[in-house]
ZATORPA-522334 format. One line per field, with one value per residue (C-alpha): residue number from 1; residue in three letters; x, y, z. Coordinates in pm, whole numbers. Layout:
N
n = c(NUM, ...)
res = c(ALA, ...)
c1 = c(X, ...)
c2 = c(Y, ...)
c3 = c(Z, ...)
This chain:
476
n = c(1, 2, 3, 4, 5, 6, 7, 8, 9, 10, 11, 12, 13, 14, 15, 16, 17, 18, 19, 20, 21, 22, 23, 24, 25, 26, 27, 28, 29, 30, 31, 32, 33, 34, 35, 36, 37, 38, 39, 40, 41, 42, 43, 44, 45, 46, 47, 48, 49, 50, 51, 52, 53, 54, 55, 56, 57, 58, 59, 60, 61, 62, 63, 64, 65, 66, 67, 68, 69, 70, 71, 72, 73, 74, 75, 76, 77, 78, 79, 80, 81, 82, 83, 84, 85, 86, 87, 88, 89, 90, 91, 92, 93, 94, 95, 96, 97, 98, 99, 100, 101, 102, 103, 104, 105, 106, 107, 108, 109, 110, 111, 112, 113, 114, 115, 116, 117, 118, 119, 120, 121, 122, 123, 124, 125, 126, 127, 128, 129, 130, 131, 132, 133, 134, 135, 136, 137, 138, 139, 140, 141, 142, 143, 144, 145, 146, 147, 148, 149, 150, 151, 152, 153, 154, 155, 156, 157, 158, 159, 160, 161, 162, 163, 164, 165, 166, 167, 168, 169, 170, 171, 172, 173, 174, 175, 176, 177, 178, 179, 180, 181, 182, 183, 184, 185, 186, 187, 188, 189, 190, 191, 192, 193, 194, 195, 196, 197, 198, 199, 200, 201, 202, 203, 204, 205, 206, 207, 208, 209, 210, 211, 212, 213, 214, 215, 216, 217, 218, 219, 220, 221, 222, 223, 224, 225, 226, 227, 228, 229, 230, 231, 232, 233, 234, 235, 236, 237, 238, 239, 240, 241, 242, 243, 244, 245, 246, 247, 248, 249, 250, 251, 252, 253, 254, 255, 256, 257, 258, 259, 260, 261, 262, 263, 264, 265, 266, 267, 268, 269, 270, 271, 272, 273, 274, 275, 276, 277, 278, 279, 280, 281, 282, 283, 284, 285, 286, 287, 288, 289, 290, 291, 292, 293, 294, 295, 296, 297, 298, 299, 300, 301, 302, 303, 304, 305, 306, 307, 308, 309, 310, 311, 312, 313, 314, 315, 316, 317, 318, 319, 320, 321, 322, 323, 324, 325, 326, 327, 328, 329, 330, 331, 332, 333, 334, 335, 336, 337, 338, 339, 340, 341, 342, 343, 344, 345, 346, 347, 348, 349, 350, 351, 352, 353, 354, 355, 356, 357, 358, 359, 360, 361, 362, 363, 364, 365, 366, 367, 368, 369, 370, 371, 372, 373, 374, 375, 376, 377, 378, 379, 380, 381, 382, 383, 384, 385, 386, 387, 388, 389, 390, 391, 392, 393, 394, 395, 396, 397, 398, 399, 400, 401, 402, 403, 404, 405, 406, 407, 408, 409, 410, 411, 412, 413, 414, 415, 416, 417, 418, 419, 420, 421, 422, 423, 424, 425, 426, 427, 428, 429, 430, 431, 432, 433, 434, 435, 436, 437, 438, 439, 440, 441, 442, 443, 444, 445, 446, 447, 448, 449, 450, 451, 452, 453, 454, 455, 456, 457, 458, 459, 460, 461, 462, 463, 464, 465, 466, 467, 468, 469, 470, 471, 472, 473, 474, 475, 476)
res = c(MET, ASP, ASP, LEU, ALA, SER, ALA, CYS, PRO, ASP, PRO, ASP, LEU, ALA, ALA, THR, GLN, ARG, THR, ASP, PRO, TYR, TYR, SER, ALA, MET, TRP, HIS, GLY, GLY, ALA, ASP, ALA, PHE, TRP, TYR, ASP, ARG, PRO, THR, VAL, GLU, THR, TRP, LEU, LYS, HIS, GLY, LEU, LEU, HIS, SER, TYR, PRO, ARG, GLN, PHE, LEU, ALA, PRO, ALA, ASP, ALA, ALA, LEU, ASP, ARG, LEU, PHE, ASP, ASN, ASP, THR, SER, ARG, PRO, VAL, ASN, LEU, ALA, MET, LEU, GLY, THR, LEU, HIS, ALA, TRP, ARG, THR, ALA, SER, ALA, GLN, GLN, ILE, ALA, THR, PHE, THR, GLY, SER, ALA, ARG, LEU, ARG, THR, PRO, TYR, GLY, THR, SER, THR, ALA, SER, ALA, LEU, SER, SER, HIS, LEU, ILE, ASP, ILE, GLY, LEU, VAL, GLU, PRO, ALA, HIS, TYR, PRO, GLY, ARG, PHE, ASN, ALA, SER, THR, VAL, LEU, MET, ARG, PRO, SER, ARG, SER, GLU, THR, PHE, ALA, GLU, HIS, ILE, GLU, ASP, ARG, LEU, SER, PHE, ALA, GLU, TRP, VAL, ALA, ILE, THR, GLY, GLY, GLN, GLU, TRP, VAL, ALA, GLY, GLY, GLN, TYR, ASP, ARG, HIS, ASN, ILE, LEU, ALA, THR, GLU, LEU, ALA, LEU, ARG, ALA, ALA, GLU, TYR, THR, GLU, VAL, SER, THR, ILE, LEU, GLY, GLU, ARG, PHE, CYS, SER, ILE, ASP, LEU, LEU, ALA, GLY, SER, GLY, ALA, GLY, LEU, ALA, PRO, ILE, GLU, GLY, ASP, GLN, ARG, THR, ALA, ASP, ALA, ALA, LEU, VAL, ARG, PRO, ASP, GLY, MET, ARG, ILE, ALA, ILE, GLU, MET, THR, ALA, SER, ASN, THR, LYS, GLY, PHE, ALA, ARG, LYS, ALA, GLU, ARG, TRP, ALA, ARG, LEU, LEU, SER, GLU, ARG, SER, LEU, SER, GLU, THR, GLY, LEU, CYS, VAL, VAL, PHE, VAL, VAL, ALA, THR, PRO, VAL, THR, ALA, GLN, HIS, ARG, ASP, VAL, VAL, ARG, THR, ARG, ASN, ARG, ILE, TYR, GLU, ALA, VAL, ALA, ARG, ALA, VAL, ALA, GLN, PHE, PRO, GLY, THR, THR, SER, ASN, PRO, VAL, ALA, GLU, ARG, ILE, GLY, VAL, ALA, THR, TRP, ARG, GLU, TRP, PHE, PRO, GLY, GLN, HIS, LEU, LEU, SER, ASP, ASP, PHE, LEU, THR, MET, ARG, VAL, ASP, ARG, PRO, THR, GLY, THR, GLY, ALA, ASP, LYS, TRP, GLN, GLN, ALA, ASP, LEU, LEU, ASP, PRO, ARG, THR, MET, PRO, ILE, PRO, ALA, ALA, ASP, ARG, ALA, ARG, LEU, ARG, ALA, ILE, VAL, ASP, ASN, ALA, ALA, LEU, LEU, GLY, GLN, THR, PRO, PHE, TRP, LEU, ARG, SER, GLN, PRO, ASP, ALA, PRO, ASP, LEU, VAL, ASP, TRP, MET, MET, ARG, ARG, ALA, GLY, LEU, ASP, ASP, LEU, PRO, LEU, PRO, SER, ALA, VAL, LYS, PRO, GLU, ARG, ILE, CYS, GLY, PRO, GLY, ARG, PRO, LEU, GLY, HIS, GLY, VAL, GLY, ALA, ILE, GLY, SER, ALA, ARG, PRO, PRO, ARG, ARG, LEU, LEU, GLY, LEU, GLY, ALA, ALA, THR, PRO, ARG, PRO, PRO, ARG, ALA, ALA, ALA, ALA, SER, THR, ARG, PRO, ALA, PRO, ASP, VAL, PHE)
c1 = c(-1331, -1686, -1578, -1454, -1649, -1599, -1594, -1795, -2152, -2313, -2248, -2334, -2029, -1779, -1476, -1653, -1897, -1626, -1460, -1120, -882, -596, -734, -1020, -777, -932, -584, -531, -492, -232, -187, -372, -739, -892, -1027, -1322, -1331, -1610, -1425, -1272, -1601, -1776, -1506, -1537, -1914, -1886, -1653, -1829, -1546, -1780, -2132, -2276, -2230, -2468, -2667, -2675, -2295, -2334, -2590, -2538, -2248, -2426, -2728, -2501, -2318, -2650, -2760, -2426, -2434, -2786, -2940, -2881, -2960, -2697, -2447, -2247, -2218, -2097, -1840, -1712, -1700, -1486, -1270, -1205, -1094, -882, -687, -672, -635, -793, -1068, -1328, -1695, -1729, -1447, -1598, -1928, -1749, -1564, -1882, -2128, -2357, -2451, -2592, -2235, -2152, -2255, -2180, -2542, -2665, -2720, -2404, -2159, -2335, -2332, -1961, -1889, -2109, -1939, -1593, -1500, -1409, -1326, -1453, -1220, -1257, -1022, -1213, -1173, -1210, -1518, -1765, -2094, -2311, -2318, -2041, -1980, -2020, -1779, -1487, -1562, -1284, -1286, -1028, -1014, -1033, -762, -988, -1046, -1400, -1321, -1136, -1372, -1713, -1703, -1480, -1709, -2003, -1834, -1820, -1482, -1565, -1679, -1362, -1159, -1365, -1273, -918, -776, -641, -458, -505, -738, -518, -542, -187, -20, -215, -96, -421, -349, -101, -350, -646, -447, -317, -669, -808, -534, -602, -978, -926, -707, -980, -1237, -1051, -764, -726, -598, -745, -750, -609, -462, -465, -171, -246, -188, 122, 384, 725, 674, 336, 462, 803, 823, 572, 291, 476, 551, 910, 1101, 940, 1098, 1114, 1180, 1089, 769, 765, 458, 373, 78, -116, -64, -222, -229, -202, -402, -88, -16, 245, 218, 276, 354, 258, 461, 319, 560, 508, 868, 1228, 1383, 1660, 1387, 1278, 1633, 1656, 1317, 1430, 1748, 1557, 1321, 1609, 1787, 1474, 1416, 1781, 1747, 1418, 1355, 1050, 970, 972, 762, 607, 691, 783, 745, 632, 699, 417, 515, 218, 350, 90, -146, -59, 316, 490, 590, 962, 919, 727, 1002, 1277, 1108, 1043, 1404, 1545, 1322, 1437, 1798, 1741, 1585, 1868, 2127, 1941, 1937, 2308, 2377, 2165, 2157, 2060, 2181, 2161, 1867, 1708, 1781, 1636, 1611, 1330, 1130, 1137, 964, 858, 538, 371, 14, -13, 91, -145, -425, -373, -682, -991, -1161, -919, -723, -441, -378, -55, -254, -460, -141, 42, 320, 623, 980, 1244, 1624, 1696, 1903, 2238, 2364, 2114, 1869, 1883, 1506, 1291, 916, 740, 375, 354, 4, 118, 169, 472, 641, 813, 601, 547, 668, 377, 494, 460, 128, -108, 89, 109, -255, -374, -394, -665, -879, -816, -884, -1235, -1314, -1204, -1411, -1119, -1175, -1409, -1737, -1720, -1381, -1505, -1669, -1382, -1483, -1182, -1221, -1157, -1466, -1428, -1729, -1580, -1243, -1388, -1587, -1279, -1085, -1369, -1369, -1712, -1799, -2122, -2317, -2427, -2805, -3051, -3237, -3598, -3852, -4074, -3844, -4104, -4335, -4081, -3807, -3951, -3771, -3392, -3362, -3192, -3318, -3178, -3136, -3344, -3605, -3771, -3764, -3639, -3261, -3046, -2982, -2711, -2490, -2628, -2561, -2321, -2091, -2043, -1913, -1906, -1979, -2338, -2448, -2317, -2538, -2351, -2367, -2474, -2227, -2101, -2022, -1856, -1600, -1255, -915, -744, -519, -667, -519, -306, -343, -535)
c2 = c(-1540, -1663, -1741, -1388, -1073, -817, -449, -383, -321, -470, -846, -835, -614, -812, -988, -1324, -1177, -1046, -1259, -1364, -1178, -1422, -1776, -1735, -1759, -1443, -1346, -1669, -1476, -1230, -951, -679, -622, -521, -168, 5, 385, 575, 724, 388, 204, 456, 403, 25, 44, 277, 40, -281, -400, -425, -552, -509, -259, -152, 145, 311, 346, 567, 817, 1186, 1313, 1626, 1430, 1170, 1438, 1584, 1241, 1196, 1520, 1661, 1395, 1482, 1127, 954, 1241, 1126, 773, 913, 1129, 822, 621, 883, 931, 557, 546, 859, 712, 340, 389, 54, -126, -391, -298, -520, -338, 1, -112, -199, 134, 334, 119, 102, -248, -109, -39, -410, -419, -160, -123, 115, 485, 602, 378, 410, 791, 798, 573, 776, 1101, 956, 1002, 638, 335, -20, -318, -695, -980, -1185, -1204, -858, -915, -1038, -1200, -904, -856, -790, -1045, -826, -1036, -950, -585, -338, 41, 317, 696, 783, 968, 1265, 1625, 1555, 1614, 1942, 2081, 1964, 1846, 2064, 2365, 2156, 2070, 2245, 2263, 1969, 1760, 1842, 1733, 1411, 1315, 1444, 1506, 1829, 1662, 1682, 1424, 1220, 880, 767, 437, 118, -227, -411, -734, -552, -275, -505, -724, -422, -281, -614, -657, -311, -371, -699, -519, -259, -536, -785, -609, -321, -62, 286, 374, 272, 484, 425, 466, 834, 917, 698, 903, 914, 1281, 1223, 925, 1058, 1423, 1706, 1465, 1386, 1750, 1724, 1886, 1798, 1521, 1666, 1493, 1146, 1021, 680, 561, 262, 53, 113, 203, 80, 313, 162, 323, 492, 647, 407, 369, 33, 91, -206, -297, -580, -784, -1088, -1156, -1072, -844, -586, -328, -489, -484, -112, -56, -235, -28, 299, 207, 105, 432, 635, 457, 512, 887, 947, 788, 606, 883, 1138, 948, 649, 462, 102, -102, -457, -634, -877, -1156, -1247, -1489, -1597, -1861, -2082, -2075, -2404, -2463, -2454, -2118, -1979, -2085, -1952, -1614, -1589, -1671, -1420, -1144, -1218, -1201, -868, -714, -841, -687, -355, -346, -435, -142, 103, -35, 290, 364, 199, 420, 381, 30, -19, -396, -340, -127, -345, -682, -949, -1155, -1370, -1363, -1741, -1736, -1455, -1594, -1971, -2027, -1869, -1660, -1800, -1578, -1682, -1561, -1408, -1154, -1049, -936, -843, -1093, -1046, -1167, -903, -928, -844, -1151, -1290, -1597, -1880, -1680, -1375, -1363, -1322, -1279, -973, -868, -516, -453, -528, -183, -325, -373, -44, 163, 523, 771, 931, 1279, 1191, 1004, 1301, 1435, 1099, 1013, 1329, 1129, 912, 1218, 1374, 1049, 1051, 1326, 1118, 899, 656, 556, 260, 405, 250, 417, 769, 824, 996, 1236, 1461, 1486, 1843, 2061, 2212, 2442, 2584, 2618, 2799, 3039, 3131, 3194, 3422, 3606, 3476, 3382, 3205, 3082, 3376, 3397, 3642, 3891, 3815, 4045, 4031, 3915, 3972, 3717, 3460, 3464, 3600, 3839, 3807, 3508, 3559, 3389, 3039, 2960, 2665, 2644, 2338, 2042, 2259, 2265, 2552, 2610, 2389, 2436, 2311, 1943, 1997, 2209, 1908, 1671, 1319, 1458, 1512, 1182, 1285, 1535, 1856, 1972, 2325, 2595, 2652, 2284, 2254, 2529, 2376, 2476, 2252, 2449, 2500, 2245, 2388, 2100, 1778)
c3 = c(1609, 1674, 2030, 2096, 2173, 1898, 1990, 1674, 1802, 1492, 1466, 1094, 1038, 1247, 1100, 1088, 834, 602, 337, 470, 235, 296, 317, 71, -224, -364, -489, -681, -1006, -872, -621, -813, -879, -1212, -1183, -1346, -1359, -1525, -1827, -1917, -1880, -2106, -2370, -2348, -2383, -2681, -2865, -2762, -2537, -2239, -2288, -1940, -1660, -1381, -1506, -1164, -1186, -1494, -1367, -1455, -1243, -1116, -999, -838, -638, -522, -398, -221, -21, -16, 207, 572, 683, 470, 469, 780, 637, 306, 484, 667, 344, 173, 482, 490, 127, 168, 459, 379, 1, -92, 98, 27, 35, 342, 519, 434, 584, 908, 925, 866, 1059, 756, 640, 313, 199, 198, -169, -438, -552, -283, -346, -168, -353, -688, -658, -575, -874, -1109, -1012, -1085, -721, -657, -872, -829, -849, -876, -802, -1058, -1440, -1590, -1803, -1548, -1656, -1563, -1187, -938, -664, -357, -149, -379, -459, -378, -390, -412, -478, -848, -1033, -1101, -995, -872, -506, -557, -819, -701, -340, -121, -164, -39, 290, 623, 794, 1023, 726, 534, 838, 862, 507, 465, 811, 666, 378, 5, -152, -386, -551, -472, -550, -512, -406, -378, -189, 32, 119, 179, 417, 611, 637, 756, 1016, 1158, 1165, 1351, 1601, 1653, 1706, 1923, 2101, 2345, 2097, 2136, 1767, 1431, 1151, 778, 544, 471, 839, 873, 695, 858, 939, 1108, 1308, 1410, 1307, 1316, 1407, 1730, 1807, 1681, 1398, 1061, 856, 508, 179, 306, 144, 313, 495, 707, 589, 910, 1274, 1595, 1897, 2245, 2529, 2664, 2325, 2191, 1812, 1649, 1280, 1063, 754, 543, 333, 114, 16, 94, -165, -177, -136, 189, 325, 252, 414, 732, 740, 704, 986, 1213, 1140, 1214, 1545, 1642, 1577, 1757, 2094, 2225, 2473, 2189, 1935, 2114, 1793, 1719, 1400, 1323, 994, 922, 682, 461, 200, -59, 74, -226, -152, -75, 286, 207, 32, 328, 568, 342, 304, 677, 766, 519, 650, 1003, 881, 705, 1015, 1236, 1000, 1003, 1384, 1394, 1161, 1365, 1720, 1892, 2242, 2582, 2673, 2328, 2197, 1849, 1900, 2151, 1907, 1598, 1565, 1319, 1308, 1044, 923, 952, 1318, 1414, 1195, 1155, 941, 792, 1061, 1316, 1550, 1785, 2138, 2005, 1805, 2106, 2281, 1957, 2029, 1807, 1781, 1858, 1805, 2169, 2255, 2149, 1967, 1939, 2154, 1928, 1876, 2186, 2216, 2351, 2381, 2240, 2376, 2730, 2889, 3070, 2733, 2646, 2887, 2784, 3049, 3230, 3129, 2758, 2759, 2722, 2426, 2251, 2324, 2147, 1824, 1983, 2054, 1712, 1525, 1669, 1415, 1116, 887, 864, 1226, 1296, 1415, 1762, 1829, 1748, 2088, 2269, 2548, 2484, 2106, 1988, 1958, 1612, 1651, 1971, 1797, 1496, 1713, 1915, 1594, 1482, 1816, 1920, 2275, 2183, 1885, 1670, 1701, 1546, 1761, 1843, 1679, 1989, 2270, 2541, 2377, 2255, 2514, 2830, 3064, 3076, 2845, 2505, 2194, 2160, 2531, 2644, 2911, 3061, 2826, 2538, 2512, 2399, 2028, 1881, 1579, 1247, 1200, 913, 1129, 1355, 1086, 1223, 1567, 1456, 1607, 1950, 2135, 2201, 2566, 2653, 2561, 2916, 2964, 2624, 2681, 2669, 2800, 2546, 2308, 1962, 1721, 1441, 1196, 1159)
């Protein structure tokens, strides 16, 4: 990776500066972290079961919330931090720093993280022994949303609409199920794709439900009653979505998962959804070679059986839209990256007999090209994701991102920003110039920063230039 140019503008936040979550043996003790949430920690301290815990993580909750949202300088970073955890469910402190662009989030001791922990908004996890000697090792710190009502009861009312969209994307803030190793690997894979490949955006688990990928999120009939989600999704410049499913072993559950994906792909075509799926085999780094090979082979067999059961049609062959890759082939060593990952090369069951599995580069636009008539519709997710904290900061600069201020004003029946009348217009404004319109080096009045959400860092053009003919979005 040191030999490649990372799209991340800050070299201190690039993949080479993050602990490798696969080859570092950080999961030697198992696939789950040990989690600390504020109520449990307070109980342990009271009963002498925990003798040391950072004091800044136990600050008064009200004061912690004020520090989290009353500082206009750190507010956008805090929005991005919460948006990252909402979408990706579990992330390391180092990964959160990369998503947000803030190096101070690489450790849990800064004001933002400490305030979120103190307010019981997020939990902190370790892949080390539970009772640490007194200070967290920043390279192994994980974070996740807390199982609490803090967001609904104390935060939503503090947010503008754009800020609420930045954190939640229009969805409820929930803790959800946690599979720590699984989630961290999926998050790292997506971040590496954002840094080193030509993807236009990446999506965390919360935005990878079956309905969002292949139902209402693709402009089709909603898929109701199916709570499945992919672990992540990568969006190609033409709008094709590559759903990522991480798997460490072959089980009956995996076979059923492969069958459900094959059935979904057979029912909804590529031109409708732009969707394909890749199963990434990430057997434990400590596994014996024979076990790695056996697991890999059985996963290939399960996928082949699923495609045989739901082959699709001649115009929509499922075999072309479902692939298998392995972590060790894409990433052959610590901070090593193969050419296969740069093109997202996978094995697909598109052949016959001994040549059943054939390779394809999913990031090559010639592989499953999206019809020109469908690209604008499918690429809308790239523009909308620019508003979300879950999106790496360098991918948020999209010229066609929705203008939420413009959208809200139109819904309110306003043609321009509501401005007060000048008490002495002849002295302040001059003849024929309303209050708030710029002259010379002074620009026109802009919306308050908080109304812009994560768009606050991007200068807003004058009102006339910002008017858009894009339809107002119904949901985010």
